[in-house]
N, C-alpha and C positions, 0 to 999 in steps of 0.2 A: 503493499500500499505505500503510495507516494506521500509526501508532506501533506497536499492540499487534501487529499481524501483524508487524511486525519484531522484535519482541522475541521472539514464538512461533516464529519460524521456525528459529532453530539448534535449538532443542528438537525441533521436527517432524525436523529432518535428523539430529539423534541417535537419534530413534526408528526411522528408516529403517535407519540404520547398525547399531543394536543387533539389528534382527530380520536382517538379513543376516550378520553376526558371530555370532547364535547357531544360525541355521539351518547355518553352515558348521561351527561347533562341532558339533552334533549329528551331523552325517554323518561327520565326523573321529572321533567317540568310538564311535557306534553301528554303521557299516557300516566304517570302515577300521581300528577298534580301534587308534587312533593319536590321542590327546586332543591337542588345542591349548591347553586351558585347564584349570588347576586345578578342582575342583568348586566351591571358594569363589568364585573369579571369575566362573564360570558362573553360579553362584547370584546372586551381587551384580547381575550385568549382566540377569540374568532380572527381578529385583526391580525394578531401574532401568526396564526395558522396561514390566512393568505399571504402574508408578507414571505413566510418561509416555502410555501407551494409555487411564488412566483421566482424564488432564489432557486428553485430546485425542479426546474417542469418537467424532469423525466421522472418524478415521483406522481405525476397526475392520476388521480382515482376519482372517476364519476361519482361513487360513492361516497367522497369527504363530505363532511359538514357544511364546506364552503360551497357546493355544487347543489345542494337540495335545502329545501326548508325543514324544520323539524316536523316531526308527525305524531298525531295525536290519534292514529288508527291503532287498533289493537283492545278496545273494549268491546265487550260482547255484547249479541243482542242487537247490533245495529247494521243495516244494509251497507255496504260499500259501494259508492256510486263515482264514475269518473266525471270530473268538473269539465263542462264545456270549454270554458278558458281557464288555465292553470291558476291557483293562488299562489302568488309569490310574497316573499317575505320584502321589507323596506329596509335599505341600505339606512345606517343610522350613526350616528354622532354625539357625543358630549360637549363638543368643542362649537361655540360659536363662531370662532375664526373660519372653521371647516365649513359651517351653514353660510358665511360670506362669500366665500371661494366657490362654492357650487352655484350660489346665485350668480357671481360674476361670469360664471362658465356658460349660461345659458344665452341663448339668442338675445340679441339688443331689443329692447322694450317688450320682454314677453312679461305677461302677468301671472302670478303666483298666487295660488290658492293656499292660506294659511288655516290648519285645523287643529281642533286638540287631538292629541293621540291618548284614547280611552284605552285604560286597562284592562281588557277582557279578553273574550274568545271569539275570534274569526269567525262568521257565518256568511253562507251564501245562501240566497233565497230565491228559487226561481217560481216565476206567475207565468201560467198558460191561461190567456182569455181572462185576464184579471184575478186568477183563482192561484193562492198558493198552492204548489204541488209539488216542493222539494225544498229541504232545510239541509245542507251539506256543512260539515265543519270542515277546517283546512285541510285536515289528513296530513298527507303527504304532500300536498301542493298538486298533485296529478289527481288524486282520488279521495273522497272525504266520507264521513259516516253520516247517512239521512239520519237525522233527529228531528224529523216533523213533526212527532206527536208532543214532543216536549216543548219544540218551538210555539206551537199553539197555544201553549199557557201563558206566552209573554204577551199582555196586553195590549202593548205598544207595538205589537208586529201585526199589521192587518191581514187576515185570512183572505178579504176580497178587495179589488181596489177598482176602480171605474174610469174610462176615458184613458186607457194605457195602451201601450202596443199589443200585439197578438202573445208576444213572448219575450220576455225581459229579465234580466237578473240584477238584485238588488244584494249589494255587501255590506256588511256593517261588523258591530261587536257587540257580543253578549255580555252583560254586567251584571254584578250583582251592588246594588247602593250601598252606601256605606252603611245606613239605617239596619237593613236586612242582614249584612255581613256580621255586625255586632251582635245582633240577636242570634245568628245562628252560630258564631262562635261561642255565643253564652251558653248555649243549649248544649253543644259539645263539649264544654268545660264543666258544666253540671256532671255530664255522665261520664268525664273523665276519658273521652274521646280525643285522639289529636285535633289540635285546633287548624283551620286553613292558614297559611302563611300569610296571604292577601286576597282581596276581593277576587282577582283574576283567578286563582286555584279555586277558589269557592265557585265561582260561575262555571268554570271548566268541569269540576266533580259534580255540579249539580246537573249540567246538561248532560251528562253521560248516564244518569240515572235510570234504572228500568222502569220507575213508577210516575207517570205524568203526573199523579196527584201529588206527590211530593215535589215535583219539580214546582208546581204552582205554589204550593204553600212557602216555598222560599223567597218567593217574589222577583224573578230576573227581569231587566229592563234590557233596552238593546238602541243602539243607534246606528243608524244608515248612513254611508258615505260615499258610495261609488255605484253607478249603474252600467251595467252592460248589456248588449244586445245588437240587432241591426235594425235599422231603419226608426232611431230613436231620436227625440226632439231635440233641438238645441245643437250649439257648434262649441259649446265649452262646460267644463266641468262643473262650475257653477250656476248655469243654466239648469243644468240636468238635476242639480240637488235642490232646486228652489222649484221646479216642476215636479219632483218627488216627494217634495213637502206639500204641494197643494193635491197631490193624488191619497196623503194621508199617511206618510211614513215619519216616522220620529227623526227628523234631522235637527242637529245641532245649530243653537243661534249664533254660535261663536264663531262661524266661519267668516273669513275677511277677505277678500280680493286685495293683495297688495301689488306693488308696482317699481318698487326698487328695493335695495338693501335695510334702508332707514324704516321704511314700512315693517319690514320682517321682523327687524332685531327689535322694534318697538311693541310688535305682537307678541313677542316670544317673553320680553321682561314684563309685559302686564300679565299675563297669566301665568308666570312663574310664581307669582303671589296671590292672584285671585282665584286661581283653579284649587284652594285650599277651602274656599267656601262652596264648592259644587257638590253636589250630593252623591255623585261616583267619583271613582278613581283615575287619575290621569296620571302619566309619566312623560309625557312630552307633546312636541308640537309636530305636525305632518304638514310638508311643504309639496305641493304638486302644481305641475306647469298647467294652466288653467284652458289653453287652446288644444281641444282634442286632435286637431290635426300635427300640432306640433309634438304632441305625446307620441303621436304614431312615429313620427319622424327619428324622435330620440331613442325611442325602441327599448330593449330590456338587455340586461346581463344574464347569466344562466340561471340567476336565484332572484334578480331585484330587476325592477324598471329604473331607466335612467332619468325618468322625467320626474321621480319623486323620493323624498328623502326624510328620515325622521331625526330630530334633536331630540333629546332623551333630557331631561331635567337631572341634575346631579341629586344624589338622595341627602336630606339634611342630617348632618350628624354633628357630635360636640364630644369633645375629650372631658371626661371627669373620672373622678377618684370612685373606686369601688371600695366602699367602707366596710362592709361586712358580709356575708352570704349566711343567710337562714335557711331553715327548712320547713314546707309546709307539707301536712299530710292529709291527702284527700280521703274522700267518703271510701274510695275502694283501696285505700292503704297505700297507694303512690306517693311517695316521696319526692317535692318537688325543691330544689334549688333556688332560692330568688335572690336577686343581686339588689343590695340596698346601696344607694348612690348618694354621692354629694349633689345636691339638686341642680339640674341642668335645665335649660329652656330650650323645647325643640318645636317646631309648628305651632307656636303660640301657645303652647302648655308647657308645666314643670314635670319634668320625668326625675322621680326620686326611686324607682323600682323597676327591675325588669327580671322575665322569666330566664333562668338560666337552663330550662329544659330536664337535663339528667346529667350523670356522672360524664358520659360519653362527650357530650357538648363541651363541658369545663374543661375534659381532656385537650379536646381538640383545639381549644383556643388557648390552653396553659394559663388560666386567670387564677389569681388568688387575690385575698383581702390587701389592700395597700396597693394594688396595680391603679393605674391611669388606663380607663379603656374607652373605648369609641361606641358612643351609642346612637343609635339610628332610629327612626319610626318607620318601621316596616309598613310599606303601604301608608304611610303618610299617617298610622294611628297606633300601631302597636310597638311599643318600644323593645328595641333589641340589640343585644351587644354584639358586635361584629368582630372586635379585636382589642389590642392591646398596645402599648407604647413598650418597646424595651425597657426592662426593668435594670436597675443598676447590678453590677457584680456582689453577690452575697459576700460578706465578710464572714469564713467560716469560724471564726471565734465568736460569733453571736449567736444565741440561742434559733437554733430552725436552720443557719446558714448552710449547715452539712446537707440539707435534703436536695439542693439543687445540684449535686453531683450525678444526680440520676435523671436524666433530661427525658427518658422514655416514658417515668410513671410521673404521675401528678401525686405530690406528696399528701397522701391524707393521714393525718397521724394527729390523734386526740390532743386538745390541750394548744394547738397551733393556730386554730383559725382558719385553717386554709384546707381542711379534708373533707370529703364526704364521709357523713356518720357512718357507723357499721350498727348503729342500735337505733330504735326509733326514737325521735328528741321529743315526742309526747308521753310514751308510756316504756320505753325502754328495753321493748323486745326487739330481740337481734333480727336486722333487715334482711329479706330472701331476694335473689334475682331470677327470674325464670329464664332458662335458656333461649335466646332469640329476641328477647325483649330488652329494650334501652333501660328501663325503669326498675328502682328498688322499692321494694314495698314491705310495709310491716303486716305480719301474718295476725296479728292478734285483733282479728274482727270484734271479738267481743269485749275487749278488755281496752281499746284504745278511744280515747275520748272524742277525737276527732272524725274517727269512723263512725262510731255509734252515732252521735249527732247529726253526721252528716247523712248517714241512712235514714234518720227520721225525717231530716230536712227534705229530702228526696222524696221520701213516701208522702209527706202531706203537701208536697208541691202541687201547683194548680193543673199540670198535665198529669199528674197520678191521683193521688186522692182527694185533692183540691180542698182540704181542711183549714178554713180561715180561723185565724186567732193563735196558731201554731207557727210563730214566725221563729227566726233565728235567735234571737234573744229568749224568747219565753221558753223556746226548747233548751236552752243552755240553763235557764234558771231551772227547771223543771228536772233536768238531768243531776245539778248539784244538791238539789235538794232529794235525791234520790227515787223520784217517781218515775221518770223514763229512764229505762236502759235498754230497750230495743222497741222496735215497731208495735210489736202486739200490746204493749204496756199502755199506749194510748187509749186501747177499747177498756183498759180497767180503770182509767181515771176517775174521779169522785168529785162532785160539786164542792165540799168542804174543804178538800186537799187543794183544788185549783183556787179557789177565793180566798184560802188563807196565805196566798205569795203576795209578797210586794211588787205592787204595780198591777195586779191582776183584779182581784174583787169579783163579788157574786155576776155582776152584768156579765163580764170578761168571760166567767167560768160556764155561764149560761149559752153564752154565744160559741164557744168553743165546743160546748158538748152537743149543741145542735149540729154543728159541722161535722163532729164526728160521729153521729147517726147517721147523717144525710150520705157520709162516704160509704156507708153498707151498701148503695144502690149503684155505686161505681161498677159499669162494667168490666168483665174478666181480662179484655185487653190492657186495660188503663191499671188493672190490679196487679198483672204480670208484670207490666212496666214500673211499678211503685215497689215490688220487691227489691229492686235494685240489683238484678243479678249483671255480673261485668259485661260490658258491651252490648247488653240488651237494652237498645233505645226505644224510643215511643214507635215510630216506624217498624222497627224488627218485632216488637212485640206485639203488634197487631198483626203483623204477617204470620208470626208463629201460632196466635190463637185462632187464627182464622183455620189452621191444619188440625193443632190439638185444642179442641174446644172444653177440655176441662183440665185442671191442674193434674189429675190423677193421669190422664192419657201422657202428658207432657212428661211427667215423673218418670215413667214406663219405657219412654224411647231413647234410643242409644244413639251415640254422637253420629253414627253413619246415617240414620233416619232423619235427625234434626238437618244434618248436612242437605237434604233435599228440600228443605223450606227457603224460598226466596231471600236472597241476602245473608244467609244463615252460613258461614264458613266454618272450617275446622275450629278455632280457635274461640268462638262463639258456641260452638257445640259442647267442648269441652268444659266452657264456664258453666253451661247450662246442668250439664251432668255433674261436676263438682258441687254445683249449688245442693243439688238433692241429695248427695252423698254425706252431706254435714248434717249429724243428728240435731245441732242447733237451730238451725233452718227447717227441718221438719217439725219442731217443738214450737217455732213461732206458726208455721203454717197452721199447725193444729189448732192452736189459740184462736187464731183470725178466724178459720172454718167456724170455730164456736162462737165468735163473736159476731157472725153473721155476714162475712163478706163473699162476694161474687167470685166464686172460682170456677165456673161454667159458664160457657159461652151458647149460642145457638147450637143445636145439635145438628152434627153434619147429615148429610142424606145417607140412606143405605145404600149398599152397593147394587148397580143395575145387573151386574152379571160376576160369575168367576172364571171369564175367560183368561184373566192375568193373573190367576192364584198362583201364589208360591212364587211369582217372576220380581225379580229386582232390577228395575230400569233406570237408565240414566237418561235426560235430556239434555241436549248441547244443540246450540245453532239457533239460527231465526227460521220463523215458520211462516206459511202463507194463509193456513185456514184456521188456526187457532193461536192464541198466545201462548205462551210457556206454562202461565198459571193455569190456563183451561187444560191444557194437556196433562198437567200433575193430577187435577181432580178427575180428568177421564180414566188415568191409570187407578187412581184410587177407586174410584167408581166401579171398576171392573175387577177390583180385587187385587191389584198389582201393587207394589212397593215402590215409591222413588226413593232413589240414593243420588247423592252427590259427587260421588268420585267412581271411576271405572277399577274394577276387582274382578279377581276370577269369580265370585259369586255374581257378577252382572249378567244377567238373562240376554238382553239387548239394548243396543243406544238407539233413541228416538232422535235421529240425525237430521237438522235442518241445516241451511245454507250457513257457509262461515262457522262451520263446527270447530271448537276451540283444538287448536292443534297438539297440546299434549294429552287430551281426549283422546284423539284420532290415533296418537303415536303408541299410547298405551292400549288402545283396542286391536290395532295391528298386532301389536305384541304378544296379545293374549288370545287372539282370534275371536273376540266379541263380535257379533254379528251388528251391523248397521243396517237400521230399518228407517227407509222415507216415511212422512207423516200419512203419505197417499196408502201406504202399505199398511201403516198402521191402523189408520181408519177402517181400512178393507177388513182386517183382522178383527175389530171390536165391532164393527157395523154399527 
């Protein structure tokens, strides 16, 4: 190898590494809705990869992240459809100087349309004869998932429009407004489910749900920003958007036609501040050449139009002191570290606390009390720590200084204030960490005060048993007085015991007891949710209750049977099985049953036949004649059993379009028969 090859080798390795990192980041962002890189870090890595690929043209690869947009394909249950016009991404920059340079390179006297860059999920809406017929996600830019049933739940997207061409496409962004985002994350926090990092991820996750009713409940919105098709009205982009607004489409009022660099920069400066007052998330400004003929003349690169560019606002961040790390214990025993900060102002609010998520997060940033850390507002609303300043070299003669000699492990040592605890900070029980999970948990469910009170608070909450008068402070008071130790104790409370407590009195006691009595009429699905089984949220509880209409039938189900219920995976199934294996939970259920709670829903219809008796059937893919839930009901109605995973015991797979690749691979390996829906319907007639 010559000298120049030796010099080039590290950069070639960097090129390969960046491709791997960006492909993984795309998958985490688009498919899993769990971003691992900030937008800024992703963009910088992408720009560096572009530089290296220009330096080494012999390493060209059409599969490189620089040659295609990130893909959100991969979610089951949606038909994949090819875009009529490819959905490309935009070139972007964080530099106002680069924006000025881009504008100056355009043809003389060109008009530029400036628009807000909404931080959501791209959508393509197709209308035929004025009727919405298809709604595709960006997918991989060439094809996308048709999510039309979910799109129809968004009230700002018209299903029918009049006075339009026979066929045209509207593109835009699906968003979750700040208010709905905060409410959704609050629900997830109460259930100790992972929080959405920002409204964009929440919108993306919502739009790929299988249940349109749940999509409707979350309250998505949408802004449209581009029209495509043949024989469309107008010769400029701005004219077409105004026409679309007259047709009834939700077009932003913040769009402006600019004629020079100064007007563009004034627009950017104005919205850099004013956007914080908007009801939805924005992360930049999009600039487009207004004249459509000029757009066509400028053309495209492999993945971006040359006639448009995005300027991204830099995230607002501040450096502040990490004074202390404290630990909170949640309802299910999860121990969450919290950063207590020297107060700092971000986006108009004072930030003093930020979650540190878990031990792995602390390790990844290697942060300790006394460090100066960078704090950002994730999505302009959730404070998060993104890094730290280099700390001074420790003096080995000082207490704790020797700990820095082990750089690969964060020094978790009692008494030094820098380590994750090994015992519960509330009850002293030894913490446990389940393999595959990032969180440490306190296993002392029956003796740990925050867990006891948290379970009671969850049980009485509005979406569960809805018992008025039992708020957080009252529950704490009754717990301290020894009147509440678990949820069953609620139904043993007496008027005199409640009225005797400070700040309560007889009237409050009567109202509380009336609420407790009324809760006995709460239906089975909400009672199941109220029990607080780990990861069984409100929607999942409803789906379980539809399949298992009594608590006795649910208790007898094994994990494989539970996985056949929509939205129930192996982890949720295991949590349900473990819940019923705990004798303490069975005692509580017996007391609640004696108190008169509803542990039975509507009786399931009897079997129509025994044609599928003894058969275990897996459903995979999408279907033309019935929904997946309807096929599950048909299987049970004819004596069969729905199972969620393929095994030697599987009788056959009811296979639709876009069958899951892992299920297909396992079926082929085990020789399991695939049955089409037509053959299945013929089988059961």
